[in-house]
N, C-alpha and C positions, 0 to 999 in steps of 0.2 A: 487563456490559461485559467483553470479553476483554482480557487482557494476556498475549500470547504469550511464549514463551521467546525470548531474543535470537537473532537470525540464523535464525529459522525463516521459512518462506514463509507468507504470508497473502494474502487476496484483498480487493480493494476491494468494498464493498457499495453504493457509489454512484459516480456520475461525479465527477471532479475536473477540470472544464473548463479552469480556469486552468493546469493542468499537462498538458492534452491526454490525460488518462487516463480510462478508462471503467470502469464497474461490471464486475467480473470480472477486472480486471488483477491479475496475481500479482506480488508484491513481497516482498523480504526485510525483516523487521522488524529495524531496527537499534538503536533505543532508544526509551524512553518519556521524554517531557519534561513537567514540570508546567506548568500554565497559570499565567502570572505574576500573574493577578488572581483565582485561585481557581475559574476555570471548568473545563471539561473538559480533562483531560490530552491530550497529543498523542502521535502515533506517528511516528517518523522511519522512512521507508521508502526502500529503494533498488530501483529498477526496472531490470531487465536486459533486453537484447535476447535473442533466441533463440540468438545466438552467444556470449553471455556478456559483452557490453559494457554498461557502465552508461549508461542513457539518461536517468535522472532520479533525483534525491534530493528527496523531498518530505516535508513535515510535514502530517499530517491528524489530525482528532480521532480518538481511540481508537474511537469508535462507528462510524467509517467502514471498519473492517476486520473481517474474520471469518476463522476457521480454515478451512483447506482440508478438504474432505470426500472420502470415498472415491468418491462419485458425481460429482465435479467433472471436467470435461473441459477440456483446453487448446484455445485457438483463437488465431488470428493477428489482430493489429490493428496498424495503423501509428500511431506517435506523431505527433500532429498539431501539437504545439507543441514548440519546441526553444529 
C-alpha cells in the first residue's frame, strides 16, 4: 500500500460515489490519518478544478489511491455531488 509524500498528486483507483468522484480523479495528498479502531489508515485528499479552485476535501482508504504514472493522461469530468 502506498503512502505518498505530502502534497503530491495521486489518482483514485476506484469510484467514490458519495463524493461524486470517479476512478482516475487526480487529487493532492494532504495527510494520512490512522483508523480509530485499527483498520486501514485513511488519506485526506483535496480535489481541485482545472482552474485551481478546491472542489472537495475527502478522506478515503489508503488502498483507494495510487501514484501517477508517466503513461497517465488527464481528462475532464464534472463533479456530480457538491
